[in-house]
C-alpha positions, 0 to 999 in steps of 0.5 A: 371428056370435057373439063368442068368449070373447077378444072378450068378455073383450077388451071387458070389460077395455076397458070396465072400464079393466083393460087397464092392470092386466093389462098391468102384471102381464103385463110383470112376470111375463113380462118376460124372455121378452117382451124377452129376457134381456139387456134383462130384466137391465138394466131392469124394469117399474114401472108403466103410466099409460094410454099411458106405460110406466115402467121402472126402469133398472139405471144412468145408461149403461143409461138413456142407451142405452135412452132413445137407442133409445126408439121401437124399445123402444116398438115391441118392447113393443107387438109382444110385448104387443099393447098398442098404445096405448103411446107412451112409455117413461120410464126411472127410475133404480134408486135412484129 
Protein backbone atom coordinates (compact mmCIF):
# COMPACT_ATOMS: atom_id res chain seq x y z
CA UNK A 1 0.00 0.00 0.00
CA UNK A 2 1.38 3.42 -0.97
CA UNK A 3 2.10 6.02 1.70
CA UNK A 4 -0.10 9.08 1.76
CA UNK A 5 1.38 12.54 1.48
CA UNK A 6 0.51 13.05 5.15
CA UNK A 7 2.48 9.91 6.10
CA UNK A 8 5.51 11.00 4.08
CA UNK A 9 5.47 14.52 5.55
CA UNK A 10 5.12 13.13 9.07
CA UNK A 11 8.05 10.79 8.53
CA UNK A 12 10.20 13.63 7.15
CA UNK A 13 9.33 15.88 10.08
CA UNK A 14 10.39 13.16 12.52
CA UNK A 15 13.49 12.22 10.55
CA UNK A 16 14.79 15.79 10.42
CA UNK A 17 13.57 16.63 13.94
CA UNK A 18 11.24 19.34 12.67
CA UNK A 19 8.15 18.32 14.66
CA UNK A 20 9.09 20.72 17.47
CA UNK A 21 9.42 23.70 15.12
CA UNK A 22 6.10 22.95 13.45
CA UNK A 23 4.44 22.55 16.86
CA UNK A 24 5.88 25.84 18.18
CA UNK A 25 4.64 27.74 15.14
CA UNK A 26 1.23 26.09 15.28
CA UNK A 27 0.87 26.83 18.99
CA UNK A 28 1.82 30.47 18.51
CA UNK A 29 -0.42 30.94 15.46
CA UNK A 30 -3.45 29.00 16.69
CA UNK A 31 -3.21 29.24 20.50
CA UNK A 32 -6.60 30.88 20.99
CA UNK A 33 -8.36 28.42 18.68
CA UNK A 34 -6.61 25.42 20.24
CA UNK A 35 -7.05 26.35 23.90
CA UNK A 36 -9.99 28.71 23.96
CA UNK A 37 -10.19 32.45 24.39
CA UNK A 38 -10.32 32.48 28.21
CA UNK A 39 -7.15 30.43 28.62
CA UNK A 40 -5.36 32.18 25.75
CA UNK A 41 -5.78 35.53 27.53
CA UNK A 42 -3.91 34.21 30.56
CA UNK A 43 -0.94 32.47 28.96
CA UNK A 44 0.84 32.01 25.67
CA UNK A 45 3.32 29.48 24.33
CA UNK A 46 6.96 30.48 24.46
CA UNK A 47 8.88 27.44 23.21
CA UNK A 48 8.96 23.65 23.08
CA UNK A 49 11.94 21.54 24.10
CA UNK A 50 11.49 17.84 23.37
CA UNK A 51 8.74 16.80 25.80
CA UNK A 52 8.33 20.17 27.57
CA UNK A 53 6.18 23.17 26.67
CA UNK A 54 7.10 26.53 28.19
CA UNK A 55 4.20 28.93 28.71
CA UNK A 56 4.42 32.60 29.65
CA UNK A 57 1.69 33.30 32.20
CA UNK A 58 0.02 36.64 32.90
CA UNK A 59 0.59 36.65 36.67
CA UNK A 60 1.42 34.53 39.71
CA UNK A 61 -2.22 33.76 40.49
CA UNK A 62 -2.75 32.30 37.00
CA UNK A 63 0.58 30.49 37.16
CA UNK A 64 -0.52 28.80 40.39
CA UNK A 65 -3.95 27.98 38.95
CA UNK A 66 -2.52 26.47 35.77
CA UNK A 67 0.16 24.58 37.69
CA UNK A 68 -2.50 23.02 39.91
CA UNK A 69 -4.17 21.72 36.73
CA UNK A 70 -0.93 20.69 35.03
CA UNK A 71 -1.98 17.20 33.95
CA UNK A 72 -5.29 18.35 32.51
CA UNK A 73 -3.53 21.11 30.57
CA UNK A 74 -0.93 18.67 29.20
CA UNK A 75 -3.75 16.40 28.05
CA UNK A 76 -5.61 19.32 26.47
CA UNK A 77 -2.54 20.39 24.49
CA UNK A 78 -1.90 16.78 23.40
CA UNK A 79 -5.51 16.32 22.32
CA UNK A 80 -5.69 19.62 20.43
CA UNK A 81 -2.30 19.40 18.72
CA UNK A 82 -1.62 15.68 18.35
CA UNK A 83 1.83 16.20 19.92
CA UNK A 84 1.74 13.13 22.16
CA UNK A 85 5.41 13.44 23.19
CA UNK A 86 4.43 16.29 25.53
CA UNK A 87 4.88 15.34 29.18
CA UNK A 88 5.49 18.56 31.04
CA UNK A 89 4.60 22.23 31.06
CA UNK A 90 6.78 24.83 32.71
CA UNK A 91 5.08 28.11 33.58
CA UNK A 92 7.14 31.29 33.22
CA UNK A 93 6.24 34.64 34.76
CA UNK A 94 5.40 37.30 32.20
CA UNK A 95 8.21 39.45 33.58
CA UNK A 96 10.80 36.73 32.83
